[in-house]
N, C-alpha and C positions, 0 to 999 in steps of 0.2 A: 824116958823112952828106953827100951832095951829089948832083948830077945826074950820072948815068952816061952813057956814050957813046950808049946807045940812047934817052936822054931820060927814063928812069925814075929814081926816087929810091931812096936807100938805099945801104947798103954793097955793094960789088961781090959779096960772097958771100951777101947776104941775099935776092936775087931780087926786090927791090922794096921796098915799104914794110914796116916791121916789123909782125909779126902782133900783134893786140890781145891774144890769149890767151897770149902768151909762147912761141909755137912756136919762135922763133929763139933762145931762151935755152938755154944749156948746162945740162945736169942734172949736178949734182955728186953724188958718191956718198959716203956716210958709212961709214967702216970698220966700225962696229958693226952698222948695219942692212943693209949690203949682203948680198944673198942671202936675206934674211928676207922671207917673204911675209906681209904684214899690210896692213890698210887703215886709213887715218887715221880714217875714219868709224866704225870699230869702237870706238874709244875716246871718241867724242863722246857726251855724254848726249843723251837724247831732248829735242827742243825743247819748251819750255813755252809760248812766245808766238810769234805770227805777225804780219807786217805785213798791212794791209788787203788788198793785192793777193794775198798768199799765201793768206789765209783765203778770199778769193773763189774762187781757183783750186781750193782744197781742197774747198770746198762745191759748186762748179760754178755759181756765179752771178756777176753783174757786180760790179765795184768799187762802183758807185753803189748797188746794192741792199744791199751790206754797210753803207755809210754810212747808208742809210735804216733798216736794222734796228738799228743802233746808236742812231740818233736817236730811234726809237720805243721803245727799251728792250727789244727782242726779242733782242738780242745784246749781251752784256756786253763792255766793252772798258776799257782803261786808257790814259789820256793820259800820255805820257812826252815832255815837251818839246813839239815840234810833231807828234810821231808818235802814231798810235793802235796799240796792241798788243792783240791778241785772244788770250786764253789758249786752250790746247788744250781745257781743261775747258769753257770757254764755247762753243766750237765743238761739242763733243760734246753738251752740254746742248741747244743749239739744234737739232742734228740729231735728238736723241731726243724733241723736242717739249716739253722742260721749259721752264717760264717762266724768264725772266732775272732 
């Protein structure tokens, strides 16, 4: 990588800086799965736990309110290292008005 003649960065074929989402990566084909229509998410189990930000988005409230609900005991959570994990069941219980 370096500075191109027009002053932009990147490989000559990249059109500038590399894309953060991997858009410039080549997609390799696997001989067994080539031509098969399937989604990786079909094989994933349903999530059981969510980060505070994800729970806030799912419920439709702010992150700060989620922390307040946890602090007051209205929403159950699990502390894992430095993270707070909120179970799907805890979110459903809160949304159904059941006590934590």
